[in-house]
N, CA, C and O atoms as CSV, one atom per row, in Angstrom:
chain,resi,resn,atom,element,x,y,z
A,1,UNK,N,N,-15.651,17.989,-3.105
A,1,UNK,CA,C,-14.244,17.822,-2.757
A,1,UNK,C,C,-13.840,18.767,-1.617
A,1,UNK,O,O,-12.993,18.428,-0.789
A,2,UNK,N,N,-14.462,19.967,-1.585
A,2,UNK,CA,C,-14.170,20.894,-0.497
A,2,UNK,C,C,-14.426,20.261,0.857
A,2,UNK,O,O,-13.626,20.399,1.782
A,3,UNK,N,N,-15.560,19.557,0.964
A,3,UNK,CA,C,-15.918,18.934,2.238
A,3,UNK,C,C,-14.940,17.832,2.607
A,3,UNK,O,O,-14.530,17.724,3.763
A,4,UNK,N,N,-14.563,17.013,1.632
A,4,UNK,CA,C,-13.603,15.931,1.895
A,4,UNK,C,C,-12.273,16.518,2.355
A,4,UNK,O,O,-11.667,16.031,3.310
A,5,UNK,N,N,-11.826,17.563,1.673
A,5,UNK,CA,C,-10.582,18.223,2.044
A,5,UNK,C,C,-10.666,18.763,3.472
A,5,UNK,O,O,-9.740,18.580,4.262
A,6,UNK,N,N,-11.759,19.416,3.796
A,6,UNK,CA,C,-11.928,19.982,5.132
A,6,UNK,C,C,-11.963,18.916,6.218
A,6,UNK,O,O,-11.360,19.084,7.278
A,7,UNK,N,N,-12.664,17.825,5.957
A,7,UNK,CA,C,-12.747,16.737,6.931
A,7,UNK,C,C,-11.372,16.112,7.160
A,7,UNK,O,O,-10.972,15.887,8.302
A,8,UNK,N,N,-10.655,15.834,6.080
A,8,UNK,CA,C,-9.321,15.250,6.213
A,8,UNK,C,C,-8.362,16.205,6.925
A,8,UNK,O,O,-7.537,15.774,7.731
A,9,UNK,N,N,-8.471,17.483,6.629
A,9,UNK,CA,C,-7.586,18.467,7.268
A,9,UNK,C,C,-7.877,18.558,8.760
A,9,UNK,O,O,-6.953,18.624,9.570
A,10,UNK,N,N,-9.161,18.561,9.129
A,10,UNK,CA,C,-9.522,18.580,10.547
A,10,UNK,C,C,-9.049,17.313,11.253
A,10,UNK,O,O,-8.593,17.366,12.395
A,11,UNK,N,N,-9.159,16.177,10.571
A,11,UNK,CA,C,-8.668,14.921,11.144
A,11,UNK,C,C,-7.160,14.997,11.369
A,11,UNK,O,O,-6.651,14.484,12.365
A,12,UNK,N,N,-6.457,15.629,10.453
A,12,UNK,CA,C,-5.013,15.795,10.599
A,12,UNK,C,C,-4.692,16.634,11.832
A,12,UNK,O,O,-3.764,16.313,12.574
A,13,UNK,N,N,-5.440,17.693,12.054
A,13,UNK,CA,C,-5.234,18.537,13.234
A,13,UNK,C,C,-5.451,17.726,14.510
A,13,UNK,O,O,-4.614,17.735,15.413
A,14,UNK,N,N,-6.573,17.031,14.573
A,14,UNK,CA,C,-6.885,16.248,15.767
A,14,UNK,C,C,-5.860,15.146,16.006
A,14,UNK,O,O,-5.452,14.904,17.142
A,15,UNK,N,N,-5.447,14.480,14.932
A,15,UNK,CA,C,-4.458,13.410,15.057
A,15,UNK,C,C,-3.118,13.974,15.526
A,15,UNK,O,O,-2.412,13.325,16.297
A,16,UNK,N,N,-2.764,15.164,15.072
A,16,UNK,CA,C,-1.522,15.804,15.520
A,16,UNK,C,C,-1.569,16.083,17.022
A,16,UNK,O,O,-0.588,15.865,17.733
A,17,UNK,N,N,-2.708,16.562,17.492
A,17,UNK,CA,C,-2.855,16.833,18.925
A,17,UNK,C,C,-2.753,15.539,19.727
A,17,UNK,O,O,-2.082,15.492,20.758
A,18,UNK,N,N,-3.420,14.494,19.249
A,18,UNK,CA,C,-3.360,13.197,19.931
A,18,UNK,C,C,-1.924,12.681,19.970
A,18,UNK,O,O,-1.478,12.165,20.995
A,19,UNK,N,N,-1.203,12.819,18.867
A,19,UNK,CA,C,0.197,12.378,18.816
A,19,UNK,C,C,1.053,13.173,19.801
A,19,UNK,O,O,1.941,12.618,20.449
A,20,UNK,N,N,0.781,14.475,19.911
A,20,UNK,CA,C,1.525,15.306,20.845
A,20,UNK,C,C,1.305,14.873,22.286
A,20,UNK,O,O,2.252,14.782,23.068
A,21,UNK,N,N,0.050,14.606,22.634
A,21,UNK,CA,C,-0.271,14.151,23.990
A,21,UNK,C,C,0.360,12.786,24.248
A,21,UNK,O,O,0.958,12.558,25.300
A,22,UNK,N,N,0.224,11.891,23.291
A,22,UNK,CA,C,0.758,10.530,23.436
A,22,UNK,C,C,2.269,10.553,23.673
A,22,UNK,O,O,2.769,9.907,24.594
A,23,UNK,N,N,2.988,11.298,22.839
A,23,UNK,CA,C,4.444,11.316,22.996
A,23,UNK,C,C,4.855,12.078,24.262
A,23,UNK,O,O,5.881,11.752,24.858
A,24,UNK,N,N,4.082,13.082,24.684
A,24,UNK,CA,C,4.379,13.770,25.942
A,24,UNK,C,C,4.203,12.818,27.122
A,24,UNK,O,O,4.991,12.841,28.067
A,25,UNK,N,N,3.173,11.987,27.064
A,25,UNK,CA,C,2.970,10.998,28.130
A,25,UNK,C,C,4.097,9.970,28.154
A,25,UNK,O,O,4.550,9.570,29.227
A,26,UNK,N,N,4.551,9.542,26.982
A,26,UNK,CA,C,5.680,8.606,26.938
A,26,UNK,C,C,6.920,9.240,27.556
A,26,UNK,O,O,7.655,8.587,28.296
A,27,UNK,N,N,7.150,10.515,27.250
A,27,UNK,CA,C,8.320,11.198,27.807
A,27,UNK,C,C,8.168,11.364,29.317
A,27,UNK,O,O,9.129,11.164,30.060
A,28,UNK,N,N,6.975,11.728,29.773
A,28,UNK,CA,C,6.756,11.923,31.211
A,28,UNK,C,C,6.944,10.622,31.987
A,28,UNK,O,O,7.431,10.634,33.117
A,29,UNK,N,N,6.562,9.514,31.385
A,29,UNK,CA,C,6.696,8.209,32.040
A,29,UNK,C,C,8.066,7.567,31.793
A,29,UNK,O,O,8.359,6.480,32.291
A,30,UNK,N,N,8.895,8.266,31.011
A,30,UNK,CA,C,10.229,7.782,30.650
A,30,UNK,C,C,10.167,6.431,29.922
A,30,UNK,O,O,11.010,5.559,30.131
A,31,UNK,N,N,9.154,6.281,29.067
A,31,UNK,CA,C,9.022,5.080,28.241
A,31,UNK,C,C,9.711,5.312,26.904
A,31,UNK,O,O,9.833,6.444,26.436
A,32,UNK,N,N,10.151,4.236,26.311
A,32,UNK,CA,C,10.694,4.351,24.954
A,32,UNK,C,C,9.535,4.432,23.967
A,32,UNK,O,O,8.412,4.027,24.268
A,33,UNK,N,N,9.825,4.956,22.804
A,33,UNK,CA,C,8.805,5.069,21.765
A,33,UNK,C,C,8.549,3.674,21.199
A,33,UNK,O,O,9.482,2.966,20.821
A,34,UNK,N,N,7.289,3.294,21.146
A,34,UNK,CA,C,6.917,1.947,20.709
A,34,UNK,C,C,6.699,1.890,19.198
A,34,UNK,O,O,6.633,2.916,18.520
A,35,UNK,N,N,6.594,0.696,18.706
A,35,UNK,CA,C,6.279,0.495,17.293
A,35,UNK,C,C,4.912,1.053,16.935
A,35,UNK,O,O,4.699,1.503,15.810
A,36,UNK,N,N,3.984,1.027,17.888
A,36,UNK,CA,C,2.664,1.617,17.636
A,36,UNK,C,C,2.781,3.103,17.330
A,36,UNK,O,O,2.082,3.621,16.459
A,37,UNK,N,N,3.663,3.782,18.045
A,37,UNK,CA,C,3.844,5.213,17.802
A,37,UNK,C,C,4.447,5.454,16.430
A,37,UNK,O,O,4.041,6.379,15.726
A,38,UNK,N,N,5.421,4.622,16.040
A,38,UNK,CA,C,6.010,4.794,14.705
A,38,UNK,C,C,4.945,4.583,13.626
A,38,UNK,O,O,4.951,5.268,12.603
A,39,UNK,N,N,4.048,3.653,13.848
A,39,UNK,CA,C,2.944,3.460,12.911
A,39,UNK,C,C,2.038,4.682,12.855
A,39,UNK,O,O,1.551,5.052,11.787
A,40,UNK,N,N,1.816,5.305,14.006
A,40,UNK,CA,C,1.000,6.518,14.045
A,40,UNK,C,C,1.705,7.674,13.329
A,40,UNK,O,O,1.052,8.496,12.687
A,41,UNK,N,N,3.031,7.737,13.437
A,41,UNK,CA,C,3.789,8.756,12.700
A,41,UNK,C,C,3.596,8.555,11.197
A,41,UNK,O,O,3.381,9.516,10.459
A,42,UNK,N,N,3.673,7.312,10.756
A,42,UNK,CA,C,3.447,7.016,9.334
A,42,UNK,C,C,2.017,7.369,8.933
A,42,UNK,O,O,1.793,7.910,7.851
A,43,UNK,N,N,1.061,7.069,9.789
A,43,UNK,CA,C,-0.339,7.388,9.498
A,43,UNK,C,C,-0.541,8.888,9.375
A,43,UNK,O,O,-1.241,9.350,8.474
A,44,UNK,N,N,0.070,9.656,10.277
A,44,UNK,CA,C,-0.047,11.119,10.224
A,44,UNK,C,C,0.558,11.664,8.933
A,44,UNK,O,O,0.006,12.576,8.317
A,45,UNK,N,N,1.687,11.104,8.534
A,45,UNK,CA,C,2.337,11.533,7.293
A,45,UNK,C,C,1.472,11.197,6.084
A,45,UNK,O,O,1.316,12.016,5.178
A,46,UNK,N,N,0.914,10.000,6.072
A,46,UNK,CA,C,0.035,9.595,4.968
A,46,UNK,C,C,-1.219,10.467,4.935
A,46,UNK,O,O,-1.704,10.824,3.861
A,47,UNK,N,N,-1.739,10.806,6.110
A,47,UNK,CA,C,-2.923,11.661,6.170
A,47,UNK,C,C,-2.623,13.043,5.581
A,47,UNK,O,O,-3.437,13.586,4.834
A,48,UNK,N,N,-1.467,13.610,5.910
A,48,UNK,CA,C,-1.085,14.907,5.351
A,48,UNK,C,C,-0.905,14.806,3.837
A,48,UNK,O,O,-1.305,15.706,3.098
A,49,UNK,N,N,-0.304,13.713,3.382
A,49,UNK,CA,C,-0.130,13.518,1.939
A,49,UNK,C,C,-1.474,13.373,1.245
A,49,UNK,O,O,-1.653,13.877,0.136
A,50,UNK,N,N,-2.415,12.697,1.875
A,50,UNK,CA,C,-3.742,12.538,1.295
A,50,UNK,C,C,-4.472,13.878,1.188
A,50,UNK,O,O,-5.149,14.142,0.195
A,51,UNK,N,N,-4.331,14.716,2.207
A,51,UNK,CA,C,-4.921,16.063,2.145
A,51,UNK,C,C,-4.328,16.824,0.968
A,51,UNK,O,O,-5.046,17.503,0.234
A,52,UNK,N,N,-3.019,16.708,0.794
A,52,UNK,CA,C,-2.361,17.409,-0.310
A,52,UNK,C,C,-2.794,16.857,-1.663
A,52,UNK,O,O,-2.959,17.622,-2.614
A,53,UNK,N,N,-2.980,15.547,-1.764
A,53,UNK,CA,C,-3.453,14.943,-3.019
A,53,UNK,C,C,-4.848,15.459,-3.361
A,53,UNK,O,O,-5.133,15.758,-4.521
A,54,UNK,N,N,-5.714,15.565,-2.360
A,54,UNK,CA,C,-7.053,16.118,-2.610
A,54,UNK,C,C,-6.916,17.567,-3.080
A,54,UNK,O,O,-7.655,18.003,-3.963
A,55,UNK,N,N,-5.975,18.315,-2.496
A,55,UNK,CA,C,-5.721,19.682,-2.950
A,55,UNK,C,C,-5.236,19.734,-4.385
A,55,UNK,O,O,-5.633,20.621,-5.141
A,56,UNK,N,N,-4.383,18.797,-4.771
A,56,UNK,CA,C,-3.908,18.735,-6.157
A,56,UNK,C,C,-5.070,18.437,-7.101
A,56,UNK,O,O,-5.188,19.055,-8.159
A,57,UNK,N,N,-5.920,17.500,-6.723
A,57,UNK,CA,C,-7.087,17.165,-7.559
A,57,UNK,C,C,-7.979,18.387,-7.716
A,57,UNK,O,O,-8.454,18.668,-8.816
A,58,UNK,N,N,-8.211,19.111,-6.636
A,58,UNK,CA,C,-9.061,20.308,-6.735
A,58,UNK,C,C,-8.397,21.383,-7.586
A,58,UNK,O,O,-9.075,22.111,-8.311
A,59,UNK,N,N,-7.063,21.487,-7.499
A,59,UNK,CA,C,-6.349,22.447,-8.336
A,59,UNK,C,C,-6.492,22.072,-9.817
A,59,UNK,O,O,-6.715,22.940,-10.661
A,60,UNK,N,N,-6.365,20.796,-10.122
A,60,UNK,CA,C,-6.533,20.330,-11.504
A,60,UNK,C,C,-7.942,20.621,-12.006
A,60,UNK,O,O,-8.137,20.898,-13.189
A,61,UNK,N,N,-8.922,20.558,-11.110
A,61,UNK,CA,C,-10.304,20.857,-11.473
A,61,UNK,C,C,-10.550,22.349,-11.661
A,61,UNK,O,O,-11.637,22.746,-12.082
A,62,UNK,N,N,-9.560,23.174,-11.358
A,62,UNK,CA,C,-9.692,24.614,-11.549
A,62,UNK,C,C,-10.078,25.374,-10.292
A,62,UNK,O,O,-10.360,26.570,-10.358
A,63,UNK,N,N,-10.095,24.712,-9.168
A,63,UNK,CA,C,-10.418,25.375,-7.904
A,63,UNK,C,C,-9.142,25.899,-7.258
A,63,UNK,O,O,-8.078,25.296,-7.394
A,64,UNK,N,N,-9.252,27.018,-6.561
A,64,UNK,CA,C,-8.091,27.630,-5.922
A,64,UNK,C,C,-8.491,28.198,-4.568
A,64,UNK,O,O,-9.569,28.775,-4.425
A,65,UNK,N,N,-7.604,28.031,-3.554
A,65,UNK,CA,C,-7.795,28.805,-2.327
A,65,UNK,C,C,-7.222,30.205,-2.558
A,65,UNK,O,O,-6.687,30.488,-3.630
A,66,UNK,N,N,-7.330,31.065,-1.571
A,66,UNK,CA,C,-6.818,32.430,-1.737
A,66,UNK,C,C,-5.324,32.450,-2.043
A,66,UNK,O,O,-4.880,33.196,-2.916
A,67,UNK,N,N,-4.553,31.644,-1.336
A,67,UNK,CA,C,-3.089,31.638,-1.501
A,67,UNK,C,C,-2.625,30.221,-1.822
A,67,UNK,O,O,-2.257,29.456,-0.930
A,68,UNK,N,N,-2.647,29.889,-3.092
A,68,UNK,CA,C,-2.345,28.532,-3.535
A,68,UNK,C,C,-0.904,28.130,-3.233
A,68,UNK,O,O,-0.671,27.036,-2.719
A,69,UNK,N,N,0.058,28.983,-3.538
A,69,UNK,CA,C,1.468,28.658,-3.302
A,69,UNK,C,C,1.735,28.441,-1.808
A,69,UNK,O,O,2.436,27.505,-1.424
A,70,UNK,N,N,1.179,29.301,-0.989
A,70,UNK,CA,C,1.350,29.161,0.461
A,70,UNK,C,C,0.749,27.848,0.942
A,70,UNK,O,O,1.321,27.178,1.802
A,71,UNK,N,N,-0.392,27.481,0.395
A,71,UNK,CA,C,-1.033,26.214,0.749
A,71,UNK,C,C,-0.085,25.044,0.472
A,71,UNK,O,O,0.121,24.189,1.333
A,72,UNK,N,N,0.488,25.011,-0.735
A,72,UNK,CA,C,1.368,23.896,-1.092
A,72,UNK,C,C,2.667,23.895,-0.280
A,72,UNK,O,O,3.195,22.825,0.023
A,73,UNK,N,N,3.183,25.050,0.071
A,73,UNK,CA,C,4.380,25.096,0.917
A,73,UNK,C,C,4.085,24.527,2.305
A,73,UNK,O,O,4.855,23.723,2.831
A,74,UNK,N,N,2.978,24.947,2.884
A,74,UNK,CA,C,2.604,24.425,4.201
A,74,UNK,C,C,2.328,22.927,4.145
A,74,UNK,O,O,2.759,22.186,5.029
A,75,UNK,N,N,1.624,22.477,3.129
A,75,UNK,CA,C,1.298,21.054,3.035
A,75,UNK,C,C,2.558,20.223,2.815
A,75,UNK,O,O,2.672,19.122,3.355
A,76,UNK,N,N,3.501,20.735,2.031
A,76,UNK,CA,C,4.765,20.025,1.848
A,76,UNK,C,C,5.492,19.896,3.189
A,76,UNK,O,O,6.073,18.852,3.486
A,77,UNK,N,N,5.457,20.950,3.990
A,77,UNK,CA,C,6.037,20.907,5.341
A,77,UNK,C,C,5.388,19.794,6.153
A,77,UNK,O,O,6.086,18.978,6.755
A,78,UNK,N,N,4.059,19.757,6.175
A,78,UNK,CA,C,3.341,18.776,6.986
A,78,UNK,C,C,3.607,17.343,6.519
A,78,UNK,O,O,3.560,16.411,7.321
A,79,UNK,N,N,3.880,17.170,5.250
A,79,UNK,CA,C,4.146,15.828,4.721
A,79,UNK,C,C,5.552,15.355,5.089
A,79,UNK,O,O,5.730,14.186,5.430
A,80,UNK,N,N,6.540,16.219,5.029
A,80,UNK,CA,C,7.925,15.765,5.186
A,80,UNK,C,C,8.504,15.900,6.593
A,80,UNK,O,O,9.530,15.286,6.885
A,81,UNK,N,N,7.883,16.679,7.469
A,81,UNK,CA,C,8.561,17.010,8.718
A,81,UNK,C,C,8.625,15.854,9.713
A,81,UNK,O,O,9.647,15.697,10.382
A,82,UNK,N,N,7.579,15.042,9.838
A,82,UNK,CA,C,7.640,13.943,10.802
A,82,UNK,C,C,8.672,12.886,10.385
A,82,UNK,O,O,9.486,12.478,11.214
A,83,UNK,N,N,8.661,12.430,9.121
A,83,UNK,CA,C,9.738,11.518,8.712
A,83,UNK,C,C,11.110,12.203,8.777
A,83,UNK,O,O,12.124,11.552,9.027
A,84,UNK,N,N,11.128,13.511,8.551
A,84,UNK,CA,C,12.381,14.250,8.644
A,84,UNK,C,C,12.946,14.248,10.049
A,84,UNK,O,O,14.152,14.090,10.238
A,85,UNK,N,N,12.076,14.423,11.041
A,85,UNK,CA,C,12.536,14.374,12.431
A,85,UNK,C,C,13.030,12.972,12.776
A,85,UNK,O,O,14.046,12.814,13.453
A,86,UNK,N,N,12.315,11.965,12.313
A,86,UNK,CA,C,12.754,10.587,12.540
A,86,UNK,C,C,14.162,10.383,11.975
A,86,UNK,O,O,15.014,9.764,12.612
A,87,UNK,N,N,14.389,10.905,10.787
A,87,UNK,CA,C,15.704,10.784,10.149
A,87,UNK,C,C,16.764,11.557,10.921
A,87,UNK,O,O,17.866,11.055,11.140
A,88,UNK,N,N,16.434,12.776,11.334
A,88,UNK,CA,C,17.399,13.570,12.093
A,88,UNK,C,C,17.778,12.911,13.417
A,88,UNK,O,O,18.925,12.991,13.856
A,89,UNK,N,N,16.805,12.261,14.043
A,89,UNK,CA,C,17.072,11.587,15.308
A,89,UNK,C,C,17.654,10.189,15.110
A,89,UNK,O,O,17.997,9.506,16.074
A,90,UNK,N,N,17.760,9.774,13.852
A,90,UNK,CA,C,18.327,8.471,13.489
A,90,UNK,C,C,17.606,7.313,14.173
A,90,UNK,O,O,18.226,6.341,14.603
A,91,UNK,N,N,16.280,7.441,14.262
A,91,UNK,CA,C,15.475,6.361,14.807
A,91,UNK,C,C,15.541,6.198,16.310
A,91,UNK,O,O,15.111,5.174,16.842
A,92,UNK,N,N,16.077,7.200,17.007
A,92,UNK,CA,C,16.146,7.100,18.476
A,92,UNK,C,C,14.743,6.942,19.046
A,92,UNK,O,O,13.773,7.456,18.491
A,93,UNK,N,N,14.650,6.229,20.158
A,93,UNK,CA,C,13.350,6.010,20.775
A,93,UNK,C,C,13.357,6.314,22.268
A,93,UNK,O,O,12.578,5.741,23.028
A,94,UNK,N,N,14.245,7.223,22.685
A,94,UNK,CA,C,14.371,7.557,24.097
A,94,UNK,C,C,13.454,8.718,24.488
A,94,UNK,O,O,12.636,9.178,23.692
A,95,UNK,N,N,13.607,9.173,25.712
A,95,UNK,CA,C,12.765,10.246,26.247
A,95,UNK,C,C,12.924,11.543,25.452
A,95,UNK,O,O,11.940,12.231,25.181
A,96,UNK,N,N,14.150,11.874,25.084
A,96,UNK,CA,C,14.403,13.103,24.311
A,96,UNK,C,C,13.690,13.067,22.962
A,96,UNK,O,O,13.142,14.075,22.516
A,97,UNK,N,N,13.700,11.907,22.318
A,97,UNK,CA,C,12.999,11.775,21.035
A,97,UNK,C,C,11.490,11.933,21.234
A,97,UNK,O,O,10.818,12.554,20.411
A,98,UNK,N,N,10.960,11.379,22.314
A,98,UNK,CA,C,9.533,11.524,22.591
A,98,UNK,C,C,9.172,12.988,22.804
A,98,UNK,O,O,8.126,13.446,22.344
A,99,UNK,N,N,10.035,13.723,23.501
A,99,UNK,CA,C,9.799,15.160,23.700
A,99,UNK,C,C,9.835,15.887,22.360
A,99,UNK,O,O,8.991,16.743,22.095
A,100,UNK,N,N,10.802,15.554,21.521
A,100,UNK,CA,C,10.910,16.199,20.204
A,100,UNK,C,C,9.670,15.928,19.360
A,100,UNK,O,O,9.154,16.836,18.709
A,101,UNK,N,N,9.189,14.691,19.364
A,101,UNK,CA,C,7.980,14.375,18.596
A,101,UNK,C,C,6.752,15.056,19.191
A,101,UNK,O,O,5.847,15.451,18.456
A,102,UNK,N,N,6.713,15.192,20.492
A,102,UNK,CA,C,5.592,15.889,21.116
A,102,UNK,C,C,5.567,17.357,20.694
A,102,UNK,O,O,4.529,17.882,20.293
A,103,UNK,N,N,6.715,18.004,20.790
A,103,UNK,CA,C,6.791,19.413,20.390
A,103,UNK,C,C,6.433,19.602,18.921
A,103,UNK,O,O,5.696,20.521,18.563
A,104,UNK,N,N,6.962,18.725,18.078
A,104,UNK,CA,C,6.670,18.842,16.648
A,104,UNK,C,C,5.194,18.576,16.350
A,104,UNK,O,O,4.605,19.244,15.500
A,105,UNK,N,N,4.604,17.624,17.030
A,105,UNK,CA,C,3.184,17.333,16.806
A,105,UNK,C,C,2.313,18.527,17.187
A,105,UNK,O,O,1.393,18.893,16.456
A,106,UNK,N,N,2.610,19.132,18.339
A,106,UNK,CA,C,1.842,20.314,18.747
A,106,UNK,C,C,2.107,21.486,17.805
A,106,UNK,O,O,1.199,22.263,17.512
A,107,UNK,N,N,3.349,21.618,17.329
A,107,UNK,CA,C,3.662,22.674,16.366
A,107,UNK,C,C,2.888,22.464,15.067
A,107,UNK,O,O,2.350,23.417,14.503
A,108,UNK,N,N,2.832,21.218,14.591
A,108,UNK,CA,C,2.075,20.931,13.370
A,108,UNK,C,C,0.594,21.241,13.562
A,108,UNK,O,O,-0.049,21.776,12.658
A,109,UNK,N,N,0.050,20.910,14.728
A,109,UNK,CA,C,-1.362,21.202,14.993
A,109,UNK,C,C,-1.610,22.711,14.987
A,109,UNK,O,O,-2.586,23.177,14.399
A,110,UNK,N,N,-0.731,23.474,15.638
A,110,UNK,CA,C,-0.934,24.929,15.660
A,110,UNK,C,C,-0.703,25.543,14.282
A,110,UNK,O,O,-1.371,26.511,13.919
A,111,UNK,N,N,0.228,24.994,13.518
A,111,UNK,CA,C,0.432,25.464,12.145
A,111,UNK,C,C,-0.820,25.214,11.315
A,111,UNK,O,O,-1.247,26.083,10.556
A,112,UNK,N,N,-1.402,24.044,11.454
A,112,UNK,CA,C,-2.611,23.709,10.706
A,112,UNK,C,C,-3.785,24.575,11.130
A,112,UNK,O,O,-4.570,25.016,10.291
A,113,UNK,N,N,-3.906,24.820,12.419
A,113,UNK,CA,C,-4.974,25.707,12.903
A,113,UNK,C,C,-4.770,27.105,12.343
A,113,UNK,O,O,-5.734,27.764,11.954
A,114,UNK,N,N,-3.527,27.561,12.299
A,114,UNK,CA,C,-3.215,28.866,11.721
A,114,UNK,C,C,-3.592,28.920,10.240
A,114,UNK,O,O,-4.113,29.929,9.764
A,115,UNK,N,N,-3.328,27.834,9.518
A,115,UNK,CA,C,-3.714,27.774,8.102
A,115,UNK,C,C,-5.233,27.929,7.964
A,115,UNK,O,O,-5.721,28.636,7.082
A,116,UNK,N,N,-5.955,27.264,8.838
A,116,UNK,CA,C,-7.421,27.323,8.801
A,116,UNK,C,C,-7.906,28.732,9.132
A,116,UNK,O,O,-8.795,29.245,8.454
A,117,UNK,N,N,-7.346,29.363,10.152
A,117,UNK,CA,C,-7.775,30.694,10.565
A,117,UNK,C,C,-7.487,31.752,9.504
A,117,UNK,O,O,-8.244,32.713,9.367
A,118,UNK,N,N,-6.403,31.583,8.757
A,118,UNK,CA,C,-6.025,32.568,7.747
A,118,UNK,C,C,-6.547,32.219,6.358
A,118,UNK,O,O,-6.114,32.806,5.366
A,119,UNK,N,N,-7.476,31.264,6.280
A,119,UNK,CA,C,-8.113,30.843,5.023
A,119,UNK,C,C,-7.112,30.356,3.980
A,119,UNK,O,O,-7.336,30.529,2.782
A,120,UNK,N,N,-6.021,29.754,4.418
A,120,UNK,CA,C,-5.067,29.194,3.464
A,120,UNK,C,C,-5.587,27.882,2.898
A,120,UNK,O,O,-5.286,27.544,1.753
A,121,UNK,N,N,-6.364,27.134,3.680
A,121,UNK,CA,C,-6.862,25.843,3.213
A,121,UNK,C,C,-8.191,25.952,2.482
A,121,UNK,O,O,-8.682,24.945,1.973
A,122,UNK,N,N,-8.769,27.092,2.412
A,122,UNK,CA,C,-10.036,27.210,1.688
A,122,UNK,C,C,-10.761,28.473,2.093
A,122,UNK,O,O,-10.291,29.199,2.969
A,123,UNK,N,N,-11.854,28.740,1.498
A,123,UNK,CA,C,-12.586,27.877,0.563
A,123,UNK,C,C,-11.917,27.823,-0.807
A,123,UNK,O,O,-11.288,28.783,-1.251
A,124,UNK,N,N,-12.067,26.691,-1.453
A,124,UNK,CA,C,-11.534,26.486,-2.799
A,124,UNK,C,C,-12.605,26.940,-3.782
A,124,UNK,O,O,-13.684,26.354,-3.854
A,125,UNK,N,N,-12.301,27.972,-4.523
A,125,UNK,CA,C,-13.253,28.548,-5.474
A,125,UNK,C,C,-12.653,28.535,-6.872
A,125,UNK,O,O,-11.433,28.485,-7.029
A,126,UNK,N,N,-13.515,28.580,-7.893
A,126,UNK,CA,C,-12.983,28.660,-9.269
A,126,UNK,C,C,-12.102,29.895,-9.401
A,126,UNK,O,O,-12.474,30.987,-8.972
A,127,UNK,N,N,-10.937,29.709,-9.996
A,127,UNK,CA,C,-9.991,30.813,-10.125
A,127,UNK,C,C,-9.338,30.828,-11.483
A,127,UNK,O,O,-9.657,30.031,-12.365
A,128,UNK,N,N,-8.425,31.747,-11.627
A,128,UNK,CA,C,-7.679,31.857,-12.889
A,128,UNK,C,C,-6.566,30.830,-12.896
A,128,UNK,O,O,-5.831,30.702,-11.917
A,129,UNK,N,N,-6.435,30.095,-13.993
A,129,UNK,CA,C,-5.378,29.092,-14.120
A,129,UNK,C,C,-4.133,29.728,-14.502
A,129,UNK,O,O,-3.117,29.051,-14.661
């Protein structure tokens, strides 16, 4: 499960970077946000939720990272923030919204990289329940 969690988490980082570049290009070209991008936002959110579900399964199995509470707080952030931005922007699809999604995507990627560097995402080892 550790490997699956790590692979999914790395995929989330890479997908966040791709989303940041994509939305920055849309903003630079003054294009509106397309339905494909909204689908990618949903995919990124589902990917973050899937990483968190794998973390819950590992927690139920008795495995723990160094800072379990911090892990769940960060993962909850990654799950809710993209749909949250969509809600705050009320579904806008203009250049400003593309810039906001670009900034948030890059922020999520750097947050995830920070989690990895500080061993918040693992290794998951047997711990005290």
